[in-house]
C-alpha positions as CSV (number, residue, x, y, z in Angstrom):
1,M,-145.1,-14.9,16.5
2,E,-143.5,-16.2,19.7
3,K,-140.1,-16.6,18.1
4,Q,-140.2,-13.0,16.8
5,R,-141.0,-11.6,20.3
6,M,-138.2,-13.7,21.8
7,K,-135.7,-12.3,19.2
8,E,-136.8,-8.8,19.9
9,E,-136.4,-9.3,23.7
10,E,-132.9,-10.8,23.2
11,A,-131.9,-7.9,21.0
12,A,-133.2,-5.4,23.6
13,K,-131.3,-7.2,26.3
14,K,-128.0,-7.2,24.3
15,A,-128.4,-3.5,23.6
16,E,-128.9,-2.7,27.3
17,E,-125.8,-4.8,28.1
18,K,-123.8,-2.9,25.5
19,K,-124.9,0.5,27.0
20,L,-123.9,-0.7,30.5
21,A,-120.5,-1.8,29.3
22,A,-119.9,1.5,27.5
23,R,-120.9,3.4,30.7
24,D,-118.5,1.3,32.8
25,K,-115.7,2.0,30.3
26,Q,-116.3,5.7,30.5
27,I,-116.2,5.6,34.3
28,K,-113.0,3.6,34.4
29,S,-111.5,6.0,31.9
30,A,-112.4,9.0,34.0
31,A,-111.0,7.4,37.1
32,R,-107.7,6.7,35.3
33,S,-107.5,10.3,34.1
34,V,-108.1,11.7,37.5
35,A,-105.6,9.4,39.1
36,S,-103.0,10.3,36.5
37,S,-103.6,14.0,37.0
38,A,-103.5,13.8,40.8
39,G,-100.4,11.6,40.7
40,G,-98.6,14.0,38.4
41,T,-99.4,16.9,40.7
42,I,-98.4,15.2,43.9
43,G,-95.3,13.8,42.4
44,R,-94.3,17.2,40.9
45,E,-94.7,18.9,44.2
46,L,-92.6,16.3,46.0
47,G,-90.0,16.4,43.3
48,N,-89.9,20.2,43.4
49,Q,-89.2,20.2,47.1
50,L,-86.6,17.5,46.9
51,G,-84.9,19.1,43.9
52,K,-84.9,22.5,45.5
53,S,-83.0,21.2,48.5
54,I,-80.5,19.4,46.3
55,G,-79.8,21.7,43.4
56,G,-81.5,25.1,43.2
57,S,-83.8,26.0,40.3
58,F,-82.4,23.3,37.9
59,G,-82.8,20.6,40.6
60,K,-86.3,21.9,41.3
61,K,-87.3,21.6,37.6
62,L,-85.6,18.2,37.1
63,G,-87.1,16.9,40.4
64,G,-90.6,18.1,39.5
65,N,-90.5,16.4,36.1
66,V,-89.1,13.1,37.5
67,G,-91.6,13.2,40.4
68,A,-94.5,13.8,38.1
69,S,-93.6,10.9,35.9
70,L,-93.1,8.6,38.9
71,G,-96.4,9.7,40.5
72,R,-98.3,9.1,37.2
73,G,-96.6,5.8,36.7
74,I,-97.4,4.5,40.2
75,L,-101.0,5.5,40.1
76,S,-101.6,4.3,36.6
77,T,-100.3,0.9,37.7
78,L,-102.8,0.9,40.5
79,F,-105.8,1.9,38.3
80,K,-105.2,-0.5,35.4
81,K,-108.0,-2.9,34.7
């Protein structure tokens, strides 16, 4: 009887730990997503301004794309595990 109760308690404990681990994973994933989005937006704006001053509309487009990629790359590095 005692063995059965201990097994049940252990199973409940493992299930709770699994739930907490899943929740932590969701939170980390959300933080990475927000960081990537913010990094892309900030980088795109900086690239647009820099590109506009260098080469008109083509420079603005190219600068925005490069800036967005750099911004996402930098922030994704910071928010890894």
